[in-house]
C-alpha angles and dihedrals in degrees: 000000000000091000092053092046093050088055090053089050092050093048091051090049091054088062098047141320117224116195110209117217094258091053091051093049091050094044094050096047105127094239093050112032097177112189129218089243089056089051090052090050091052091049094047099042108017130099132233109249098171128026122204107189093163098049113141089230089057131271106331140166143205111236126195117208142146127262132185114334088013092285113163117249128190117207128185113200142162123208118226128185094262104024149005114256112215103207098181141341127194147153106259116239112239091220090061100041139053118262092269092044092238100110133043116240 
């Protein structure tokens, strides 16, 4: 299921990526500064670590990927017919996540 859903996410992203306000505020936070190219890298090469089929914003997922200097990035997104909605993106806190950033503590 996750493999099929990541393909849907990637196909939606090829059409257009829409950054929702919360995502932009998280990405532009001075300590984070996550770029759009890093987001594309996470979408293209990351893996789904949590699946949210019942999300009120539509079926969405938490993806773990790597950004510049191999830093971990979490991205929550929801594919739509014409675009991929990026709901939020952030650098996961080590105190809240397992060593590989795939599971919550």
